[in-house]
C-alpha positions, 0 to 999 in steps of 0.5 A: 500500500502506497500512502501519499505524503498527506497521510504520512505521519512518519516520513523517511526524514524523521529520526528514529528518536522522533518517531518513538518519542512521539508515537510510543506504540511504534516501538514494537515495529522497531523491536520486530526489526531487531529480530529481522536485522540482528541489530537494535535499531533503537540502540544503534540508530536512534539519531538516524533518520528512518531512511538512513536506518533502512540503508544501514540495517538493511530493512525495507523502508517502504514496508516499515513506513507503511507499518509505522503509519498503520500502527499510528492510525490504528491508535488514533481510531 
């Protein structure tokens, strides 16, 4: 699912710290990434943008953005 920029709460330019601090429920997505990548994104990439973290840790940026934005929109409902 591709979201347009108007529906995105989390963008590739936001830091992992900003995402987790503004939307605590997203922490479980980053925990899942730890299992997938073998690296703690929150520990080792807290100050990276989500896009930079995707490059460094090798996860699918579009999928993670979709997951992050979905969990945030679910919490708002």
